[in-house]
C-alpha positions as CSV (number, residue, x, y, z in Angstrom):
1,M,-21.9,13.6,-35.4
2,S,-22.9,10.8,-33.1
3,M,-21.8,10.7,-29.5
4,A,-20.1,7.6,-28.2
5,R,-21.6,5.9,-25.2
6,D,-19.6,6.5,-22.0
7,D,-18.2,3.0,-22.0
8,E,-17.0,3.0,-25.6
9,R,-13.8,4.2,-27.1
10,D,-13.4,7.9,-27.9
11,R,-11.7,9.1,-31.1
12,S,-8.2,8.7,-29.6
13,G,-8.9,5.0,-29.1
14,T,-8.9,5.2,-25.3
15,W,-11.7,3.6,-23.3
16,N,-14.1,5.9,-21.4
17,R,-15.4,4.5,-18.2
18,P,-19.1,4.7,-17.4
19,A,-19.7,8.0,-15.6
20,D,-21.3,6.3,-12.6
21,I,-18.4,4.1,-11.7
22,T,-16.7,6.7,-9.5
23,A,-19.5,9.3,-9.1
24,P,-21.3,9.7,-5.8
25,R,-24.8,8.3,-5.7
26,R,-27.7,10.7,-6.0
27,D,-28.6,10.3,-2.3
28,G,-25.2,12.0,-1.5
29,N,-23.4,8.9,-0.3
30,A,-20.4,7.8,-2.2
31,R,-20.3,4.4,-3.8
32,P,-18.4,1.6,-2.0
33,V,-14.8,1.3,-2.9
34,Q,-13.9,-1.7,-5.1
35,A,-11.6,-4.1,-3.4
36,S,-8.6,-5.6,-5.1
37,L,-9.0,-8.6,-7.3
38,L,-7.5,-11.0,-4.8
39,D,-9.8,-9.6,-2.0
40,R,-12.8,-10.0,-4.3
41,L,-11.9,-13.6,-5.1
42,T,-11.3,-14.5,-1.5
43,D,-14.6,-15.6,0.1
44,E,-14.5,-14.6,3.8
45,A,-17.9,-16.2,4.5
46,P,-18.4,-19.2,2.2
47,G,-21.6,-20.2,4.0
48,I,-23.4,-17.0,2.9
49,S,-24.5,-17.1,-0.7
50,R,-25.5,-13.4,-1.0
51,E,-23.1,-10.7,-0.1
52,V,-24.3,-7.5,1.5
53,M,-23.2,-4.3,-0.3
54,P,-21.0,-2.4,2.2
55,S,-21.3,1.3,2.7
56,H,-18.6,3.6,1.4
57,A,-17.1,4.0,4.9
58,E,-17.1,0.2,5.4
59,S,-15.4,-0.4,2.1
60,V,-12.8,2.3,2.8
61,R,-12.1,0.7,6.2
62,A,-11.8,-2.7,4.5
63,L,-9.4,-1.3,1.9
64,R,-7.2,0.3,4.7
65,I,-7.0,-3.1,6.4
66,A,-6.1,-4.8,3.1
67,V,-3.4,-2.2,2.4
68,R,-2.0,-2.7,5.9
69,H,-1.9,-6.4,5.4
70,D,-0.3,-6.2,2.0
71,L,2.3,-3.7,3.3
72,E,3.3,-6.2,5.9
73,W,3.7,-8.9,3.3
74,L,5.7,-6.5,1.1
75,L,8.0,-5.4,3.8
76,N,8.6,-9.0,5.0
77,S,9.6,-10.0,1.5
78,R,13.4,-10.1,1.0
79,R,15.3,-9.2,-2.1
80,D,18.9,-9.6,-2.9
81,L,21.3,-6.7,-2.7
82,V,21.9,-6.6,-6.4
83,T,23.0,-3.5,-8.1
84,I,20.9,-2.6,-11.2
85,D,22.4,-0.1,-13.6
86,E,20.8,3.3,-13.8
87,D,20.1,2.9,-17.5
88,M,18.0,-0.2,-16.9
89,V,14.9,1.8,-15.9
90,E,12.3,-1.0,-16.4
91,A,14.5,-3.5,-14.4
92,R,14.6,-1.0,-11.5
93,R,10.8,-1.0,-11.4
94,S,10.4,-4.8,-11.9
95,L,9.9,-7.7,-9.5
96,L,13.7,-7.9,-9.2
97,R,13.2,-5.1,-6.7
98,Y,10.1,-6.5,-4.8
99,G,10.6,-6.4,-1.1
100,V,13.3,-4.9,1.0
101,P,16.9,-5.9,1.7
102,D,17.6,-8.1,4.7
103,V,18.6,-5.9,7.6
104,S,21.0,-8.5,8.8
105,S,23.1,-7.9,5.7
106,M,23.4,-4.2,6.6
107,S,26.0,-2.7,8.8
108,R,24.7,-1.7,12.2
109,E,27.5,0.8,12.5
110,G,27.1,4.3,11.3
111,S,24.2,6.8,11.3
112,D,23.4,6.4,7.6
113,T,22.1,2.8,8.1
114,L,18.7,4.0,9.5
115,Q,18.3,6.5,6.7
116,R,19.1,3.8,4.1
117,I,16.4,1.5,5.6
118,V,14.0,4.5,5.5
119,R,14.8,5.1,1.8
120,E,14.5,1.4,1.0
121,V,11.1,1.1,2.7
122,E,9.8,4.3,1.0
123,E,11.0,3.2,-2.4
124,C,9.5,-0.2,-2.0
125,V,6.1,1.0,-0.9
126,T,6.1,3.7,-3.6
127,L,6.9,1.1,-6.3
128,F,4.8,-1.8,-5.2
129,E,1.7,-0.4,-3.4
130,P,-0.2,1.4,-6.1
131,R,-3.1,2.1,-3.8
132,L,-1.0,4.6,-2.0
133,A,0.2,8.0,-3.3
134,Q,2.6,10.6,-1.9
135,V,4.3,8.0,0.3
136,R,6.5,9.3,3.1
137,V,8.4,7.2,5.7
138,R,9.9,8.6,8.9
139,A,12.0,6.6,11.4
140,H,11.8,6.8,15.2
141,A,14.7,5.2,17.1
142,D,13.4,3.0,19.9
143,P,15.4,0.8,22.2
144,G,12.8,-1.9,22.0
145,V,10.7,-3.8,24.5
146,G,12.2,-6.3,26.8
147,G,15.7,-5.7,25.4
148,R,14.8,-6.5,21.8
149,P,16.2,-4.0,19.4
150,E,13.6,-2.3,17.3
151,L,13.2,0.4,14.8
152,R,9.9,2.2,14.5
153,F,8.6,3.8,11.3
154,T,5.6,5.8,10.3
155,I,4.4,5.2,6.8
156,E,2.1,8.0,5.5
157,G,0.3,8.3,2.2
158,M,-2.9,9.1,0.4
159,L,-5.2,6.1,-0.1
160,R,-6.4,6.3,-3.7
161,V,-10.2,6.2,-3.3
162,D,-13.0,8.0,-5.1
163,P,-14.4,10.6,-4.8
164,A,-11.4,11.9,-2.8
165,P,-8.2,10.3,-1.6
166,E,-7.9,9.8,2.2
167,R,-4.8,10.2,4.3
168,V,-3.6,7.0,6.0
169,V,-0.9,6.4,8.6
170,F,0.7,3.0,9.4
171,D,2.9,2.5,12.5
172,T,5.6,0.0,11.6
173,V,8.0,-1.8,13.8
174,L,11.1,-3.6,12.5
175,E,12.4,-6.1,15.0
176,T,16.0,-6.0,14.0
177,G,16.9,-9.2,15.7
178,R,14.5,-11.2,13.6
179,G,14.3,-8.9,10.6
180,E,10.5,-8.9,10.8
181,Y,8.2,-5.9,10.1
182,L,5.0,-5.5,11.9
183,V,2.5,-3.0,10.4
184,R,-0.4,-1.5,12.4
185,A,-2.9,1.3,11.9
186,G,-1.5,4.6,13.2
187,G,-2.7,8.1,14.0
188,D,-6.5,8.2,13.9
189,D,-6.8,5.2,11.6
190,D,-8.8,2.2,12.8
191,A,-7.7,-0.2,10.2
């Protein structure tokens, strides 16, 4: 009986990844985290022909920054308030649901509006940010700065990195007058 190479298909037909893709290096340091395809295709320093391999810590920090940036884009994308039937499971997880509803279309009356926004943000991040697991969103009412009405949120989750996921926290401000979300690193994060 011959053993398949690590990067070949096993008997069930699924691909096995090479063992060293996610394994820590022999010197005890974890490998750098692979950036998203878009981040890998974007050349931040076109004048430099040879890239320096970042350390694991540097690549995790860069990933946190990329996730924060992408969360801001996601939350500032608007979707229509269309109702999708419960039996249309795939449609509920499709790009029809990308983004969050415009807060200007929501009633500012009633205590359930804040909870609805929290649910919408949590569902949106859970569906469309696959680098985060165990997403939780909490709201903090805030009168705003300079008379501007704001809602403050904390978005928490586990950043999916090898060899072990890392907890991330993002402080998020929704300027309700403009309907714009601002996402910043929170807690002990430096992203």
